[in-house]
C-alpha positions as CSV (number, residue, x, y, z in Angstrom):
1,E,0.1,0.0,0.3
2,R,1.6,3.5,-1.1
3,S,0.6,6.8,0.6
4,S,1.7,10.5,-0.1
5,T,4.5,11.2,2.4
6,V,3.9,15.0,0.8
7,L,1.2,17.9,0.6
8,S,0.9,20.1,-0.8
9,L,-2.0,23.4,-0.7
10,T,-0.1,25.8,-0.7
11,A,-2.5,30.0,-1.6
12,N,-5.9,27.9,-1.9
13,K,-8.6,29.1,0.6
14,I,-8.4,26.2,3.0
15,G,-9.3,28.6,5.8
16,D,-10.3,27.6,9.3
17,E,-12.2,24.5,8.3
18,G,-10.4,23.1,7.0
19,A,-6.9,23.6,8.7
20,K,-9.5,22.1,11.3
21,A,-9.7,19.0,9.1
22,I,-6.1,18.8,8.4
23,G,-5.4,19.1,12.1
24,K,-7.9,16.9,12.6
25,A,-6.4,14.0,10.2
26,L,-2.7,15.1,11.4
27,T,-3.7,12.7,15.2
28,T,-3.9,9.8,13.7
29,N,-2.0,10.3,10.2
30,V,0.7,8.0,10.1
31,A,3.1,9.2,7.0
32,L,2.6,12.1,6.0
33,K,6.2,14.0,5.9
34,Q,6.4,17.0,4.9
35,L,2.6,19.6,4.7
36,H,2.6,23.0,3.0
37,L,-0.4,25.2,3.7
38,Q,0.8,28.6,3.4
39,N,-1.2,31.5,2.2
40,N,-4.0,29.5,3.2
41,Q,-6.7,32.8,5.0
42,I,-6.2,30.3,7.9
43,G,-6.5,32.6,11.1
44,E,-5.9,31.4,14.5
45,A,-9.1,28.2,15.0
46,G,-7.7,27.4,12.6
47,A,-4.0,26.7,13.8
48,K,-5.1,26.1,16.8
49,A,-6.0,22.5,15.4
50,I,-3.6,22.3,13.3
51,G,-1.2,22.7,17.2
52,K,-3.7,19.8,18.6
53,G,-3.0,17.9,15.5
54,L,1.2,18.4,16.0
55,N,0.9,17.4,19.6
56,S,0.4,13.2,19.3
57,N,1.7,13.9,15.4
58,A,4.9,10.7,14.8
59,A,5.6,11.6,11.3
60,L,5.0,15.2,9.7
61,K,8.9,15.8,9.7
62,Y,8.3,19.9,7.8
63,L,5.5,22.5,8.1
64,S,5.1,25.3,6.9
65,L,2.1,27.9,7.9
66,G,3.9,31.2,6.4
67,R,1.1,33.9,4.9
68,N,-1.9,32.8,7.1
69,S,-3.2,35.2,10.0
70,I,-2.8,32.8,13.1
71,S,-1.2,35.9,15.2
72,D,-0.1,35.2,19.0
73,V,-3.1,32.7,19.8
74,G,-2.6,30.5,16.5
75,A,1.3,30.4,18.2
76,M,0.1,30.2,21.2
77,A,-1.4,26.1,20.5
78,I,1.7,25.7,17.6
79,G,4.3,26.6,20.7
80,E,1.9,23.4,23.0
81,A,2.9,20.8,20.5
82,L,6.0,21.7,20.2
83,K,7.1,20.5,23.4
84,N,5.6,17.4,23.4
85,N,5.9,17.0,19.4
86,T,9.2,14.7,18.9
87,V,9.4,14.7,15.0
88,L,9.1,18.0,14.3
89,K,12.4,19.1,12.1
90,E,11.4,22.4,9.9
91,L,8.8,24.7,11.1
92,F,7.5,28.1,9.1
93,L,5.4,30.2,10.5
94,Y,7.1,33.9,8.4
95,R,4.7,36.5,7.6
96,N,1.5,35.4,10.4
97,N,1.8,38.8,12.3
98,I,2.7,36.7,15.2
99,G,4.1,38.7,18.1
100,D,6.1,39.1,21.0
101,E,3.0,36.8,23.2
102,G,3.2,33.9,20.6
103,A,6.6,34.0,20.4
104,E,7.5,33.1,24.2
105,S,5.3,30.8,23.8
106,I,7.4,28.8,20.7
107,G,11.2,30.5,22.9
108,K,9.2,28.6,26.5
109,A,8.7,25.2,24.1
110,L,12.2,25.1,22.1
111,K,13.6,24.6,26.2
112,V,11.4,21.5,25.8
113,N,11.9,20.7,22.0
114,R,15.0,18.2,21.1
115,V,14.0,17.8,17.2
116,L,13.5,21.3,15.5
117,T,16.8,22.0,13.5
118,T,14.4,25.2,11.9
119,L,12.0,27.3,12.6
120,S,11.2,31.0,10.7
121,L,9.1,33.8,12.3
122,Q,10.4,36.3,9.7
123,L,8.2,39.5,8.9
124,N,6.2,39.2,12.1
125,R,5.8,41.5,15.0
126,I,8.4,39.9,17.3
127,G,9.6,42.5,19.6
128,D,11.7,42.7,22.9
129,V,10.4,40.1,25.0
130,G,9.9,37.5,22.2
131,A,13.1,38.2,20.9
132,T,14.6,37.5,24.8
133,A,12.7,34.3,25.1
134,F,14.1,33.4,22.1
135,G,17.5,33.8,23.5
136,E,17.1,31.7,27.0
137,A,15.8,29.2,24.6
138,L,18.9,29.1,22.1
139,K,20.6,28.2,26.1
140,K,18.8,25.1,26.0
141,N,19.0,24.1,22.5
142,A,21.6,23.4,20.7
143,L,19.5,22.0,18.2
144,L,18.2,24.4,16.4
145,T,21.1,25.6,13.3
146,R,18.4,28.4,11.6
147,L,16.8,30.6,13.4
148,E,15.5,33.0,10.6
């Protein structure tokens, strides 16, 4: 039985409802390795569902949620998932209106996450508080080799 390992839905109109379905599927999916969801009108509710799926997912290694609108609430859900997820290596959250609160949550997760090597948070609205959280995380996390 063959199963797809890459799903690219870039630049569609998945929105929160589609993201909720994908999040639910992530909880049981064991084959998907890469998921491209950038530029899909995904907001906080969709990001929360994807975070919930990531919490127990044991296969996904690459996730791009760039150019959506997950904001701090969505970033916090992703941050919580990163505390438990043991497989995700690359995470792209650029251009998502994430501020200090979301960045702080992800920073805290990085203190305990031992698999993520790449994290992209470019073009958000992260200030001193979020940057400080990443600085503290990097003191404890030697695996993250690409932070942008």
